[in-house]
Residue, then its C-alpha position, 0 to 999 in steps of 0.5 A: m482775446k488771446d492769439l487763437q494758434t488754431f481753429d481748434d482753439l478759435i471754437a473753444q472760445a467761442n463756445q467758452l463765451n457762448l458766440y459760436s452763434k454770433l459767428v455763424a450769424q457773422l459769417n453768413k452777414d459777410l458771405g451774403l454781402a460777397n455775393i457767396n452762393l453760402e449760408f449756414h444753419a445757426d445750429v451748424l457742426p464747427t467742424s461741418l462749417k470748416l468744410m463746407l467753407h473750406e469747400k466754397v475758399f477752395e473753390l473761389i480761388q480756383n474758379k471764380f477768383m475775383d469773387y475770392l478777392n471780393l469775399l477778402y475785402i469784405v471779411d477784412v483779412s489782414e493783405a499782408k496774412i494773404r502774402e505770407l501764405d506759400g500758393n504753390d499748394v491751392l488746396l494747403m492756401s485754401e485752409n489757412v485762408t478759410f482759418l484766416i476768415l474764420k478769425r477776422e469773423w471771430q474777432k469781428v463778434y468778439f469786439r462787438n460783443q466787449y464793447s457795445 
C-alpha cells in the first residue's frame, strides 16, 4: 500500500483494487459503532461520501465534541496525527480529519483484503 497523500489517491487505489464498496461498508460499520447517525449507500459517489462525511465531522466538532472523540477512537485515527493539525480553522481541520478517517478505514480494508 503506497502512501496516500490525497483523497483522490485513496479513491483511485480503492477503485483499482475493486474495494471501494468495502471501504464504504467499513465506514458504515464504524459510524454505527460510534452511534453517529450517518449511513452511506454502497454505490455512493466518492465526492458525495467525502462531502457528507466532512459535514458530519464539522458538526461533531462544533456541537458534539465527545461524539467526535468517540468516532476517532472507534476508527482508530492516530492521536499524533490529530495533534499535528491546526485547530484554528475548524473547517480546514474537519476536512483534514475527514481524510484521516477515510485513510484509516482504507488501511483496515486493504490489510484485511491482503492478509485474509
